[in-house]
Each structure stands twice: as C-alpha cells, then as structure tokens.
ZAMARGU-4260 file (C-alpha; in steps of 0.2 Angstrom, whole numbers, plus 5000, padded with zeros to 4 digits):
<rodrens>
0) 5113/4728/4903 | 5096/4734/4909 | 5104/4749/4918 | 5113/4754/4902 | 5097/4753/4892
5) 5088/4764/4905 | 5102/4777/4904 | 5101/4777/4885 | 5083/4779/4884 | 5083/4793/4898
10) 5096/4802/4888 | 5086/4800/4872 | 5070/4807/4880 | 5080/4821/4888 | 5087/4826/4871
15) 5070/4825/4862 | 5062/4836/4876 | 5076/4849/4875 | 5075/4848/4856 | 5056/4850/4856
20) 5056/4864/4869 | 5069/4874/4859 | 5059/4873/4843 | 5043/4878/4853 | 5050/4891/4864
25) 5063/4900/4854 | 5061/4894/4835 | 5070/4908/4827 | 5084/4911/4839 | 5102/4905/4837
30) 5111/4902/4853 | 5128/4909/4847 | 5132/4918/4831 | 5127/4932/4821 | 5109/4936/4818
35) 5101/4947/4805 | 5091/4957/4818 | 5094/4960/4837 | 5088/4946/4848 | 5081/4947/4866
40) 5094/4941/4879 | 5082/4929/4887 | 5079/4920/4871 | 5097/4919/4867 | 5101/4912/4885
45) 5086/4900/4884 | 5092/4894/4867 | 5110/4892/4873 | 5104/4882/4889 | 5093/4870/4878
50) 5106/4867/4866 | 5118/4863/4880 | 5106/4851/4887 | 5104/4843/4870 | 5123/4841/4867
55) 5125/4833/4885 | 5111/4821/4882 | 5118/4816/4865 | 5135/4813/4873 | 5128/4803/4887
60) 5118/4792/4875 | 5133/4789/4864 | 5144/4784/4879 | 5130/4773/4886 | 5128/4764/4869
65) 5147/4762/4867 | 5149/4755/4884 | 5134/4743/4881 | 5142/4737/4864 | 5158/4734/4873
70) 5150/4724/4886 | 5141/4714/4873 | 5157/4711/4863 | 5166/4705/4879 | 5152/4693/4884
75) 5151/4686/4866 | 5159/4668/4865 | 5175/4668/4856 | 5180/4655/4843 | 5198/4649/4841
80) 5207/4657/4826 | 5213/4640/4819
</rodrens>
C-alpha cells in the first residue's frame, strides 16, 4: 500500500506543478480552441503540453486511488450473510 500512496502523491504533486506552471507561464492562452486575438505558437504549444501533463497526472492519481481502494476492499474481513 505504501507504493500506491507514493504514486498517488507523486501524481498529485505533478498535477499541481503543471497546473501552477500553466497559470504562471501562459495565463491567458487556451491550448485548443478559438481565441479572440491571435496567440503566439510557443504559448499555445506550452499550454497544450502543460494541459496534457495535468490530464495524465490526474488519470494516474485516479487509477492509483482505484487500485488502492480495491486492495483495501479485498483485504477487509468478510462477514457471513446469514
């Protein structure tokens, strides 16, 4: 279980770092979509990369949490139904 917690917290830290970097480096840039004014290509690519990192980290955290919950439920003692 400790390995699962390490993966979960590493994914959460990665998500937070990418989220913060996106807000700090390219605050007004949307990675994909229509914008009111033209955007620099480096800013769009940076925003796209940071958003991709955020999404991958969020999925890793969700999968790690699901696996740990499944392991916890499997380890729980079972009571007879009747």
